[in-house]
PAGU-554440 format. One record per residue: residue in three letters; residue number from 0; z, y, x of N, C-alpha, C, O in turn. Coordinates in Angstrom, 1 decimal, padded with zeros to 4 digits, m for minus. Layout:
[r ALA, NUM, [Z, Y, X], [Z, Y, X], [Z, Y, X], [Z, Y, X]] ...
This chain:
[r MET, 0, [088.6, 090.7, 112.5], [088.6, 092.0, 113.3], [090.2, 092.4, 113.6], [091.0, 092.5, 112.7]] [r ALA, 1, [090.4, 092.7, 114.8], [091.3, 093.0, 115.3], [092.1, 094.4, 114.6], [091.5, 095.4, 114.2]] [r SER, 2, [093.4, 094.3, 114.4], [094.2, 095.3, 113.4], [094.3, 096.6, 114.2], [094.9, 097.4, 113.5]] [r GLY, 3, [094.0, 097.1, 115.5], [094.0, 097.9, 115.9], [092.8, 098.5, 116.0], [092.8, 099.8, 115.9]] [r ALA, 4, [091.8, 098.0, 116.2], [090.7, 098.4, 116.2], [090.3, 099.0, 114.8], [089.8, 100.1, 114.7]] [r CYS, 5, [090.4, 098.1, 113.7], [090.4, 098.7, 112.2], [091.4, 099.8, 112.2], [090.9, 100.8, 111.7]] [r LYS, 6, [092.6, 099.9, 112.6], [093.1, 101.2, 112.3], [092.7, 102.5, 112.9], [092.5, 103.6, 112.4]] [r SER, 7, [092.7, 102.2, 114.2], [091.9, 103.3, 114.8], [090.7, 103.9, 114.2], [090.6, 105.1, 114.0]] [r ALA, 8, [089.7, 102.8, 113.7], [088.3, 103.3, 112.8], [088.7, 104.1, 111.7], [088.3, 105.2, 111.5]] [r ALA, 9, [089.7, 103.3, 110.8], [090.0, 104.3, 109.8], [090.5, 105.4, 109.8], [090.3, 106.2, 108.9]] [r PHE, 10, [091.4, 105.7, 110.9], [092.1, 107.1, 111.3], [091.2, 108.0, 111.5], [091.3, 109.1, 110.9]] [r MET, 11, [090.0, 107.7, 112.6], [089.2, 108.7, 112.8], [088.3, 109.1, 111.7], [088.2, 110.3, 111.4]] [r LEU, 12, [087.5, 108.1, 111.0], [086.8, 108.5, 109.6], [087.6, 109.1, 108.8], [087.1, 110.0, 108.0]] [r LEU, 13, [089.2, 108.8, 108.8], [089.8, 109.8, 107.8], [089.9, 111.3, 108.6], [089.5, 112.2, 107.8]] [r ILE, 14, [090.1, 111.6, 109.4], [090.2, 112.9, 109.9], [088.4, 113.3, 110.2], [088.3, 114.5, 110.6]] [r LEU, 15, [087.4, 112.9, 110.1], [086.2, 113.6, 109.8], [085.9, 113.8, 108.3], [085.2, 114.7, 107.9]] [r ASN, 16, [086.4, 112.7, 107.6], [086.4, 112.8, 105.9], [087.0, 114.2, 106.0], [086.2, 115.1, 106.0]] [r MET, 17, [088.0, 114.4, 106.1], [089.2, 115.7, 106.1], [088.1, 117.0, 106.5], [088.1, 117.9, 105.7]] [r GLY, 18, [087.4, 116.9, 107.6], [087.0, 117.9, 107.7], [085.6, 118.0, 107.1], [085.1, 119.1, 107.1]] [r LEU, 19, [085.0, 117.2, 106.7], [083.7, 117.4, 106.0], [084.0, 117.5, 104.5], [083.0, 117.9, 103.9]] [r TYR, 20, [085.0, 117.2, 103.8], [085.6, 117.6, 102.6], [086.0, 118.9, 102.5], [085.8, 119.6, 101.4]] [r PHE, 21, [086.5, 119.4, 103.4], [086.7, 120.9, 103.6], [085.6, 122.0, 103.7], [085.5, 123.1, 103.2]] [r LEU, 22, [084.7, 121.1, 104.5], [083.4, 122.0, 104.2], [083.0, 122.1, 102.8], [082.8, 123.1, 102.2]] [r MET, 23, [082.8, 120.9, 102.2], [082.4, 120.9, 100.7], [083.2, 121.6, 100.0], [082.9, 121.4, 098.9]] [r ILE, 24, [084.3, 122.4, 100.2], [085.1, 122.8, 099.2], [084.8, 124.4, 099.6], [084.7, 125.2, 098.7]] [r VAL, 25, [084.8, 124.7, 100.5], [084.4, 126.1, 101.2], [083.0, 126.2, 100.4], [082.9, 127.1, 099.6]] [r ILE, 26, [082.0, 125.3, 100.9], [080.3, 126.0, 100.3], [080.7, 125.8, 098.7], [080.5, 126.9, 098.2]] [r GLY, 27, [081.1, 124.9, 097.9], [081.1, 124.7, 096.7], [082.3, 125.7, 095.8], [082.5, 125.6, 094.6]] [r SER, 28, [082.8, 126.4, 096.5], [084.0, 127.4, 095.9], [082.8, 128.9, 096.2], [082.4, 129.6, 095.3]] [r TRP, 29, [082.4, 128.9, 097.4], [081.2, 130.2, 097.3], [080.3, 130.2, 096.3], [080.0, 131.2, 095.7]] [r ALA, 30, [079.9, 129.0, 096.1], [078.7, 128.8, 095.3], [079.2, 129.1, 093.7], [078.4, 129.6, 093.0]] [r ILE, 31, [080.2, 128.9, 093.4], [080.6, 129.1, 092.2], [081.2, 130.3, 091.9], [081.3, 130.6, 090.7]] [r ASN, 32, [081.5, 130.9, 092.7], [081.8, 132.6, 092.9], [080.5, 133.4, 092.8], [080.5, 134.2, 091.9]] [r HIS, 33, [079.5, 133.1, 093.6], [078.4, 133.5, 093.3], [077.9, 133.4, 092.0], [077.8, 134.4, 091.4]] [r GLY, 34, [077.6, 132.2, 091.5], [077.4, 132.0, 090.5], [077.9, 132.8, 089.4], [077.1, 133.4, 088.6]] [r ILE, 35, [079.4, 132.9, 089.3], [080.0, 133.7, 088.2], [079.8, 135.2, 088.3], [079.9, 136.0, 087.4]] [r GLU, 36, [079.5, 135.6, 089.7], [079.3, 137.0, 089.7], [077.7, 137.7, 089.1], [077.4, 138.7, 088.5]] [r ARG, 37, [076.8, 136.6, 089.6], [075.4, 137.0, 089.3], [074.8, 136.4, 088.0], [073.6, 136.7, 087.8]] [r SER, 38, [075.2, 135.8, 087.3], [074.9, 134.8, 085.9], [075.0, 135.5, 084.9], [074.5, 135.0, 083.9]] [r ARG, 39, [075.5, 137.0, 084.7], [075.5, 137.4, 083.5], [073.9, 138.3, 083.5], [073.1, 138.5, 082.5]] [r GLU, 40, [073.9, 138.8, 084.9], [072.4, 139.4, 084.8], [071.1, 138.9, 084.8], [070.1, 139.4, 084.3]] [r THR, 41, [071.4, 137.4, 085.3], [070.3, 136.6, 085.6], [070.0, 136.1, 084.3], [068.8, 136.3, 083.9]] [r ALA, 42, [071.0, 135.4, 083.6], [070.8, 134.6, 082.3], [070.4, 135.5, 081.1], [069.9, 135.0, 080.1]] [r ALA, 43, [070.6, 137.1, 081.3], [070.2, 137.5, 080.2], [068.4, 137.6, 079.9], [067.8, 137.8, 078.9]] [r THR, 44, [068.0, 137.4, 081.0], [066.2, 137.4, 081.3], [065.8, 136.0, 080.9], [064.6, 136.0, 080.7]] [r LEU, 45, [066.5, 134.7, 080.6], [065.8, 133.7, 080.2], [065.7, 133.8, 078.9], [066.3, 134.7, 078.3]] [r THR, 46, [065.0, 132.7, 078.3], [064.6, 132.0, 076.9], [065.8, 131.5, 076.2], [066.8, 131.3, 077.0]] [r ILE, 47, [066.0, 131.2, 075.1], [067.2, 130.6, 074.2], [067.7, 129.3, 074.7], [069.0, 129.1, 074.8]] [r PRO, 48, [067.0, 128.4, 075.1], [067.3, 127.2, 075.6], [068.1, 127.1, 076.8], [069.2, 126.6, 076.8]] [r ALA, 49, [067.5, 128.0, 078.1], [068.2, 128.1, 079.1], [069.4, 128.9, 079.2], [070.3, 128.6, 079.9]] [r ARG, 50, [069.3, 130.0, 078.4], [070.4, 131.1, 078.3], [071.6, 130.2, 077.7], [072.7, 130.3, 078.3]] [r ILE, 51, [071.6, 129.4, 076.6], [072.8, 128.6, 076.1], [073.3, 127.7, 076.8], [074.3, 127.1, 076.4]] [r PHE, 52, [072.4, 127.4, 078.1], [073.0, 126.3, 078.7], [074.4, 126.6, 079.4], [074.9, 127.5, 080.0]] [r PRO, 53, [074.9, 125.3, 079.1], [076.6, 125.7, 079.6], [076.9, 126.0, 081.0], [077.7, 126.9, 081.5]] [r ILE, 54, [076.2, 125.2, 081.7], [076.6, 125.6, 083.4], [075.1, 125.6, 083.9], [074.3, 124.8, 084.4]] [r TYR, 55, [074.8, 127.6, 083.7], [073.9, 128.2, 084.7], [074.2, 128.7, 085.7], [074.9, 129.7, 085.6]] [r PHE, 56, [073.7, 128.4, 086.7], [073.8, 129.2, 087.9], [072.4, 130.0, 088.5], [071.3, 129.3, 088.4]] [r PRO, 57, [072.4, 131.0, 088.9], [071.7, 132.1, 089.2], [070.4, 131.5, 090.7], [069.3, 131.9, 091.0]] [r MET, 58, [071.1, 130.3, 091.1], [070.3, 130.2, 092.2], [070.2, 128.5, 092.0], [070.9, 127.8, 091.2]] [r GLY, 59, [069.2, 127.9, 092.9], [068.8, 126.5, 092.1], [067.8, 126.6, 091.3], [066.9, 127.4, 091.0]] [r ASN, 60, [068.4, 125.1, 090.8], [067.9, 124.7, 089.6], [068.6, 124.3, 088.2], [069.6, 125.0, 088.0]] [r LEU, 61, [068.4, 123.4, 087.4], [069.2, 123.2, 086.3], [070.4, 122.5, 086.5], [071.5, 122.8, 086.0]] [r ALA, 62, [070.1, 121.4, 087.4], [071.1, 120.4, 088.2], [072.0, 121.1, 089.2], [073.0, 120.6, 089.8]] [r THR, 63, [071.7, 122.2, 089.4], [072.9, 122.7, 090.4], [074.0, 123.4, 090.0], [074.6, 124.1, 090.9]] [r GLY, 64, [074.3, 123.4, 088.7], [075.4, 123.7, 088.2], [076.5, 122.3, 088.1], [077.7, 122.3, 088.5]] [r PHE, 65, [075.9, 121.3, 087.7], [076.7, 119.9, 087.8], [076.7, 119.4, 089.1], [077.5, 118.5, 089.5]] [r PHE, 66, [075.8, 120.1, 089.8], [075.9, 119.3, 091.6], [077.1, 120.1, 092.0], [078.0, 119.4, 092.5]] [r ILE, 67, [077.3, 121.2, 091.8], [078.3, 122.3, 092.3], [079.4, 121.9, 091.9], [080.2, 121.4, 092.7]] [r ILE, 68, [079.9, 121.9, 090.5], [081.0, 121.6, 090.0], [081.6, 120.0, 090.4], [082.8, 119.8, 090.7]] [r LEU, 69, [080.6, 119.1, 090.2], [081.0, 117.8, 090.7], [081.1, 117.5, 092.4], [081.7, 116.5, 092.8]] [r SER, 70, [080.5, 118.5, 093.1], [080.7, 118.4, 094.7], [082.1, 118.9, 094.8], [082.9, 118.3, 095.4]] [r LEU, 71, [082.5, 120.2, 094.2], [084.0, 120.9, 094.5], [084.9, 119.7, 094.3], [085.7, 119.3, 095.1]] [r LEU, 72, [084.6, 119.1, 093.0], [085.6, 118.1, 092.5], [085.6, 117.1, 093.7], [086.6, 117.0, 094.4]] [r ALA, 73, [084.6, 116.4, 094.0], [084.7, 115.1, 094.9], [085.4, 115.9, 096.2], [086.1, 115.1, 096.9]] [r GLY, 74, [085.2, 117.3, 096.7], [085.7, 117.7, 097.8], [087.4, 118.2, 097.7], [088.0, 118.4, 098.7]] [r VAL, 75, [087.9, 118.3, 096.8], [089.2, 118.7, 096.3], [090.0, 117.1, 096.5], [090.9, 116.8, 097.2]] [r VAL, 76, [089.3, 116.3, 095.5], [090.0, 114.8, 095.7], [089.8, 114.2, 097.1], [090.8, 113.6, 097.6]] [r GLY, 77, [088.5, 114.2, 097.8], [088.6, 113.3, 098.9], [089.4, 114.1, 100.1], [090.0, 113.5, 100.9]] [r PHE, 78, [089.6, 115.6, 100.1], [090.3, 116.2, 101.1], [092.0, 115.6, 100.7], [092.7, 115.0, 101.6]] [r THR, 79, [092.4, 115.7, 099.5], [093.4, 115.0, 099.3], [094.2, 113.8, 099.6], [095.4, 113.7, 099.9]] [r CYS, 80, [092.9, 112.9, 099.4], [092.7, 111.4, 099.5], [093.0, 111.2, 101.0], [093.9, 110.4, 101.4]] [r SER, 81, [092.3, 111.9, 101.9], [092.2, 111.8, 103.3], [093.5, 112.3, 103.9], [093.9, 111.8, 105.0]] [r ILE, 82, [094.3, 113.4, 103.4], [095.6, 113.5, 104.3], [096.5, 112.8, 103.5], [097.5, 112.7, 104.2]] [r THR, 83, [096.7, 112.2, 102.4], [097.4, 111.1, 102.1], [097.0, 109.9, 102.8], [097.9, 109.3, 103.3]] [r GLY, 84, [095.9, 109.6, 102.8], [095.6, 108.1, 103.2], [095.8, 108.4, 104.9], [095.7, 107.3, 105.5]] [r LEU, 85, [096.0, 109.3, 105.8], [096.1, 109.5, 107.1], [097.6, 109.3, 107.1], [098.1, 108.9, 108.2]] [r ASN, 86, [098.3, 109.4, 106.3], [099.8, 108.7, 106.4], [100.0, 107.5, 106.1], [100.7, 106.8, 106.7]] [r ASN, 87, [099.4, 107.2, 105.0], [099.1, 105.4, 104.7], [098.5, 104.7, 106.0], [099.0, 103.7, 106.4]] [r VAL, 88, [097.6, 105.2, 106.5], [097.1, 104.3, 107.6], [098.1, 104.3, 108.9], [098.4, 103.3, 109.6]] [r PHE, 89, [098.5, 105.4, 109.2], [099.4, 105.6, 110.4], [100.9, 105.0, 110.0], [101.8, 105.1, 110.8]] [r LEU, 90, [101.3, 104.1, 108.7], [102.1, 103.6, 108.4], [101.8, 101.8, 108.7], [102.6, 100.9, 109.1]] [r TRP, 91, [100.7, 101.7, 108.4], [099.9, 100.3, 108.5], [100.5, 099.0, 107.8], [100.4, 097.9, 108.4]] [r ASN, 92, [101.3, 099.3, 106.6], [101.8, 098.2, 106.1], [100.8, 097.9, 104.8], [099.9, 098.7, 104.6]] [r ALA, 93, [101.0, 096.8, 104.0], [100.6, 096.2, 102.9], [100.7, 097.1, 101.9], [099.6, 097.4, 101.4]] [r PRO, 94, [102.0, 097.9, 101.2], [102.0, 098.4, 100.5], [101.2, 099.9, 100.4], [100.5, 100.3, 099.5]] [r ASN, 95, [101.7, 100.4, 101.7], [100.8, 102.0, 102.0], [098.9, 101.7, 101.8], [098.1, 102.4, 101.2]] [r LEU, 96, [098.6, 100.4, 102.7], [097.4, 100.3, 102.7], [096.6, 100.1, 101.4], [095.4, 100.2, 101.2]] [r HIS, 97, [097.5, 099.7, 100.4], [096.8, 099.4, 099.3], [096.8, 100.8, 098.7], [095.8, 101.1, 098.0]] [r ALA, 98, [097.5, 101.6, 098.8], [097.4, 103.0, 097.9], [096.3, 104.0, 098.8], [095.6, 105.0, 098.5]] [r ALA, 99, [096.3, 103.3, 100.2], [095.2, 104.2, 100.6], [093.9, 103.8, 100.5], [093.0, 104.7, 100.6]] [r TYR, 100, [093.5, 102.5, 100.2], [092.5, 102.0, 099.5], [092.2, 102.5, 098.3], [091.1, 102.9, 097.9]] [r ALA, 101, [093.3, 102.4, 097.6], [092.9, 102.7, 096.0], [092.5, 104.4, 095.9], [091.7, 104.8, 095.1]] [r SER, 102, [093.1, 105.1, 096.8], [092.9, 106.7, 096.6], [091.4, 106.7, 097.2], [090.5, 107.4, 096.6]] [r ALA, 103, [091.0, 105.9, 098.5], [089.6, 106.0, 099.0], [088.8, 105.6, 098.2], [087.8, 106.3, 098.1]] [r LEU, 104, [088.8, 104.3, 097.4], [087.9, 104.2, 096.5], [087.6, 105.1, 095.1], [086.6, 105.0, 094.4]] [r ALA, 105, [088.8, 106.1, 095.0], [088.4, 107.2, 093.6], [087.8, 108.1, 094.5], [087.1, 108.9, 093.9]] [r SER, 106, [087.8, 108.2, 095.6], [087.4, 109.3, 096.2], [086.2, 109.1, 096.6], [085.6, 110.1, 096.6]] [r LEU, 107, [085.5, 107.9, 097.0], [084.1, 107.1, 096.9], [083.6, 107.3, 095.5], [082.8, 108.2, 095.3]] [r SER, 108, [084.0, 106.8, 094.7], [083.4, 106.8, 093.3], [083.0, 108.4, 092.7], [082.1, 108.7, 092.0]] [r LEU, 109, [084.2, 109.3, 093.2], [083.6, 111.0, 092.8], [082.5, 111.5, 093.8], [081.8, 112.4, 093.5]] [r THR, 110, [082.5, 110.7, 095.1], [081.4, 111.5, 095.9], [080.2, 110.9, 095.7], [079.2, 111.6, 095.8]] [r LEU, 111, [080.0, 109.7, 095.4], [078.7, 109.0, 095.0], [078.4, 109.7, 093.8], [077.2, 109.8, 093.6]] [r LEU, 112, [079.1, 110.2, 092.8], [078.7, 110.7, 091.8], [078.1, 111.9, 092.2], [077.1, 112.2, 091.5]] [r ALA, 113, [078.5, 113.0, 093.2], [078.1, 113.8, 093.4], [076.5, 113.6, 094.4], [075.7, 114.5, 094.6]] [r LEU, 114, [076.6, 112.6, 094.8], [075.6, 112.1, 095.7], [074.6, 112.3, 094.7], [073.8, 113.2, 094.9]] [r GLY, 115, [074.7, 111.5, 093.6], [073.5, 111.6, 092.7], [073.0, 112.7, 092.2], [071.8, 112.8, 092.1]] [r PHE, 116, [073.8, 113.7, 091.9], [073.2, 114.8, 091.4], [072.8, 115.6, 092.5], [072.3, 116.7, 092.4]] [r ALA, 117, [073.0, 115.2, 093.7], [072.8, 116.1, 095.3], [071.2, 115.5, 095.2], [070.3, 116.3, 095.4]] [r CYS, 118, [071.0, 114.0, 094.8], [069.7, 113.4, 095.0], [068.7, 114.3, 093.6], [067.6, 114.8, 093.9]] [r LYS, 119, [069.1, 114.4, 092.7], [068.6, 115.0, 091.7], [068.0, 116.1, 092.2], [066.8, 116.0, 092.3]] [r GLU, 120, [068.8, 117.2, 092.5], [068.6, 118.3, 092.7], [067.5, 118.3, 094.0], [066.4, 118.9, 093.8]] [r ILE, 121, [067.7, 118.0, 094.8], [066.6, 117.6, 095.7], [065.1, 117.0, 095.5], [064.0, 117.2, 096.1]] [r ASN, 122, [065.5, 116.0, 094.1], [064.0, 115.8, 093.5], [063.4, 116.8, 093.0], [062.2, 116.8, 092.9]] [r ILE, 123, [064.2, 117.9, 092.5], [063.7, 118.6, 091.4], [063.1, 120.4, 092.6], [062.2, 121.3, 092.3]] [r GLY, 124, [063.7, 120.3, 093.5], [063.5, 121.0, 094.5], [064.1, 122.9, 094.4], [065.1, 123.2, 093.8]] [r TRP, 125, [063.2, 124.0, 095.0], [064.1, 125.3, 094.4], [065.3, 125.2, 094.7], [066.0, 125.5, 093.8]] [r THR, 126, [065.8, 124.9, 095.9], [067.0, 125.4, 096.1], [067.1, 126.4, 097.7], [066.2, 126.5, 098.5]] [r ASP, 127, [068.2, 126.9, 097.8], [068.3, 127.9, 098.9], [069.2, 127.1, 099.9], [069.5, 126.0, 099.6]] [r SER, 128, [069.5, 127.7, 101.4], [069.9, 127.2, 102.4], [071.5, 126.7, 102.3], [071.8, 125.7, 102.8]] [r ALA, 129, [072.3, 127.5, 101.6], [073.6, 127.0, 101.3], [073.4, 125.9, 100.5], [073.8, 124.9, 101.1]] [r LEU, 130, [072.8, 125.7, 099.4], [072.7, 124.6, 098.8], [072.1, 123.1, 099.3], [072.4, 122.0, 099.1]] [r ARG, 131, [071.3, 123.6, 100.1], [070.9, 122.6, 100.9], [071.6, 122.0, 101.9], [071.3, 120.9, 102.3]] [r THR, 132, [072.9, 122.9, 102.5], [073.7, 122.3, 103.1], [074.7, 121.6, 102.7], [075.4, 120.8, 103.3]] [r LEU, 133, [074.8, 122.0, 101.5], [076.2, 121.4, 100.8], [075.4, 119.7, 100.0], [076.1, 118.8, 099.5]] [r GLU, 134, [074.1, 119.7, 100.1], [073.3, 118.5, 099.6], [073.6, 117.7, 101.0], [074.1, 116.6, 101.0]] [r VAL, 135, [073.2, 118.1, 102.0], [073.3, 117.6, 103.5], [074.6, 116.9, 103.8], [074.7, 115.7, 104.1]] [r VAL, 136, [075.8, 117.8, 103.6], [077.4, 117.5, 103.7], [077.6, 116.4, 102.6], [078.2, 115.4, 102.7]] [r THR, 137, [077.1, 116.7, 101.8], [077.5, 115.5, 100.5], [076.8, 114.3, 100.9], [077.4, 113.3, 100.5]] [r ILE, 138, [075.7, 113.9, 101.4], [074.9, 112.8, 101.7], [075.9, 112.2, 103.2], [076.3, 111.0, 103.4]] [r ILE, 139, [076.1, 113.0, 104.0], [076.5, 112.7, 105.2], [078.3, 111.9, 104.8], [078.8, 110.9, 105.4]] [r VAL, 140, [078.9, 112.6, 103.9], [080.4, 112.3, 103.6], [080.4, 111.3, 102.5], [081.5, 110.7, 102.3]] [r SER, 141, [079.2, 110.9, 101.8], [079.4, 109.6, 101.4], [078.9, 108.3, 102.1], [079.1, 107.2, 101.6]] [r GLY, 142, [078.5, 108.6, 103.1], [078.2, 107.5, 104.1], [079.5, 107.4, 105.1], [079.7, 106.2, 105.6]] [r THR, 143, [080.2, 108.4, 105.4], [081.4, 108.0, 106.0], [082.5, 107.6, 105.6], [083.3, 106.8, 106.1]] [r GLN, 144, [082.6, 108.3, 104.1], [083.9, 107.9, 103.2], [083.4, 106.2, 102.6], [084.3, 105.5, 102.2]] [r LEU, 145, [082.2, 105.7, 102.6], [082.1, 104.3, 102.3], [082.5, 103.4, 103.5], [083.1, 102.3, 103.4]] [r LEU, 146, [082.1, 104.1, 104.7], [082.6, 103.4, 106.0], [084.3, 103.6, 106.0], [085.0, 102.6, 106.3]] [r CYS, 147, [084.7, 104.5, 105.7], [086.1, 104.5, 105.7], [087.0, 103.6, 104.7], [088.1, 103.0, 105.0]] [r THR, 148, [086.3, 103.6, 103.7], [086.8, 102.6, 102.5], [086.6, 101.2, 103.2], [087.5, 100.3, 103.0]] [r GLY, 149, [085.6, 100.9, 103.7], [085.8, 099.5, 104.1], [086.4, 099.2, 105.1], [087.0, 098.1, 105.1]] [r ALA, 150, [086.5, 099.9, 106.1], [087.6, 099.8, 107.1], [089.0, 099.8, 106.7], [089.8, 099.0, 107.3]] [r ILE, 151, [089.3, 100.5, 105.8], [090.8, 100.1, 105.1], [090.8, 098.8, 104.4], [091.7, 098.0, 104.5]] [r HIS, 152, [089.6, 098.5, 103.5], [089.7, 097.2, 103.2], [089.9, 096.0, 103.8], [090.6, 095.1, 103.4]] [r VAL, 153, [089.1, 095.9, 104.9], [089.1, 095.1, 106.2], [090.8, 095.0, 106.9], [091.3, 094.0, 107.2]] [r GLY, 154, [091.4, 096.3, 106.9], [093.0, 096.4, 107.2], [093.9, 095.6, 106.0], [094.8, 094.8, 106.2]] [r VAL, 155, [093.4, 096.0, 105.0], [094.6, 095.4, 104.2], [094.2, 094.0, 104.1], [095.1, 093.2, 104.4]] [r GLU, 156, [093.0, 093.4, 103.9], [092.7, 091.8, 104.4], [093.4, 091.4, 105.5], [094.0, 090.4, 105.3]] [r ASP, 157, [093.4, 091.9, 106.4], [094.2, 091.6, 108.0], [095.5, 091.3, 107.7], [096.1, 090.3, 108.0]] [r VAL, 158, [096.1, 092.6, 107.1], [097.6, 092.6, 106.9], [098.0, 091.6, 105.9], [098.9, 090.9, 106.2]] [r VAL, 159, [097.5, 091.4, 104.8], [097.9, 090.5, 103.7], [097.7, 089.1, 104.5], [098.7, 088.3, 104.5]] [r ALA, 160, [096.4, 088.6, 105.3], [096.5, 087.5, 105.9], [097.4, 087.2, 106.8], [097.7, 086.0, 106.8]] [r ARG, 161, [098.0, 088.0, 107.6], [099.1, 088.2, 108.7], [100.2, 087.6, 107.8], [100.7, 086.6, 108.1]] [r GLN, 162, [100.6, 088.5, 106.5], [101.9, 088.0, 105.9], [101.8, 086.8, 105.2], [102.9, 086.2, 104.9]] [r LYS, 163, [100.7, 086.3, 104.9], [100.5, 085.0, 104.2], [100.9, 083.6, 105.2], [101.4, 082.6, 104.8]] [r ASN, 164, [100.5, 084.1, 106.8], [100.9, 083.3, 107.7], [102.3, 083.1, 108.0], [102.8, 082.1, 108.4]] [r LEU, 165, [103.0, 084.5, 107.8], [104.1, 084.4, 107.8], [105.1, 083.8, 107.0], [106.2, 083.4, 107.3]] [r GLY, 166, [104.6, 083.8, 106.0], [105.2, 083.6, 104.7], [106.0, 084.6, 103.8], [107.0, 084.3, 103.1]] [r ARG, 167, [105.4, 085.9, 103.9], [106.3, 086.8, 103.4], [105.6, 087.3, 102.4], [106.0, 088.3, 101.8]] [r TYR, 168, [104.3, 086.7, 101.8], [103.3, 087.4, 100.8], [103.2, 086.4, 099.6], [102.6, 086.6, 098.6]] 
């Protein structure tokens, strides 16, 4: 693959991911704030096993707490990795591309973990519109982060192959 095409694809995907991860942070923060404010009055009416559940949210189902916390964590890590990845892809040399690939891989793993809980929450059901929006954004950002990680990986392979041909690596 041509180096310029891979660089522009990775750059555009990083910008897209930065926006999607920011949206995940905003919705996840709202959901945690909403859960903290309303959990005391709602949890008091529950039976004993659900009342002592450590991560209870007054909306959604029992997978909601895990999903919101992991999506917020994936959003913060993904947003940070997208910002640093933009700088690394802009420089486009082997050490910076390796750093961008490592951070993209870490962000992808957290995003896929949040995707698993999103799928579980969709499977159980009983979610409101804000959580459905967070589920959809998590699904979309999982795909775009996978493509971005692949584009950076192709760029790493291209740069390393060129350096081997020049005898510098």
